[in-house]
N, C-alpha and C positions, 0 to 999 in steps of 0.2 A: 182623237178617236179614229181608229182605222176603219175604212169603209170596205164592205164586202162587195163582190162583183155585182150582186143584184142592186144594191144601193147606188153604186157607180153608174150602172145602166139606167136606173130610174132618174138620177140627176142629169145624166146626159140627154135623156128624152125631154125633160123639162127645159133644158137649155135649147134644144133643137126646136121645141115648140115656140119659145120666145123669139128665136131667130126667124122662124117662118112668119110669125105674126108681124114682126118688124119689117119683113120684106114683102108685105102685102097679101099674104095667104090667109084664108079662112080655114080654121081647123074644123074638120067635119067629124072626126072620130079619133080616139086614141086607144091603142091596144085592142084593135079589132081581132077577135079570135074565132076560129072555127076548128073543128077537129083536124089536127095535122098542120095548122098554120096560124101565124099571127102577123099583123102589120102594126108597127109601132105608132105611126102617125099617118092619117089620111087628111090631106089638105087640098083646098081648091083655090085656084087663081085664074081668073078669066075663064077660058074654055078648057082648062087643064085640071085633071084630078091627079094629084101627086101621091103616090104610095111611097112613104119614106121609111127606110130602114136606118135606124140610128145605131151607130157603133161607137162605144166610148172605151178608151184605153188610158192607162196612166202614161204620162210623158216618159219617153225613154223606152217604151215598149219595143221589143224587137220585131213585132208584127204590126203592119199597118192595119187600122180598123177595117178598111175596105176588103182586105184579104180574107176576112172571116165570112164573106158572102160568096159561098161556093155554088156550084150548079144545083145541088139539092136544095139549098136555101132559096135560090132564085125560083126554082119550080114551086116550092111551098108558097112563096110570096105572090107569084103570079096567079096561082090557083086560088089563093085567098082573096086577091084583088078581084078576080072574076066573080067570085061568090058575092062579094060586097056590092059590086056594080049591078049584078042581077037582082039581088035582094032589095036594093034601093032604087032600081030603075034609073041608074045613072047613065047619061048619054054623052058625057064629057070625054075628051081625049085622055086616055091613061098615060101616065109617065111613072117610071120607077127611078127613084132617087136614093142616094145614100148620103147620110149626114155623119161626118166624122167629128167626134168631140174628144177633147183631151182633159184629163184630170191632172192638175198641176200639184206640186208638193205642198203648196199653201192651201190646198183644198178647193181652189177655184176650178170651175169647169167652163171650157170655151169651145165653141164650134171652130174647128180648125180647117175644115174643108167641106163644102157642100157640092155634091156631084149630081147634076141634073142628067137624066137619061143614062144612069149608071149601068143599066143593063136592059136587054130585051130578051124576053123568054123565047126559046126556040119554038115554043108552041103558041106564041102570042096571037098569031092570026087565027088560030083555032079557038082561042079563048075569048077574043074580043071581036 
């Protein structure tokens, strides 16, 4: 059965969540949405709160998953993260990560690259 992009993305997020748990993170929230923004996974480890953008592509894709996170996407993610921290009284150090996952021809999805501190918002100091 052929998977559509939404399904591929959802499965990639599930794989990323398992990866984070396996690596000692506590999942605080999944698919946090506000008007104009969404964060795939929000996780905590020690004094860090990680806002994780998950990008999943089929193997052999011409574009790396990380390349889909442009300046506009970064602005939306950081603004959404600030809102989450304010709403929840979070005092942890924020970090923005990207989790790259790949869909293999056999249907398996694997995390291929986890990038800590993948980006910093130009407006970060104003937000946090």
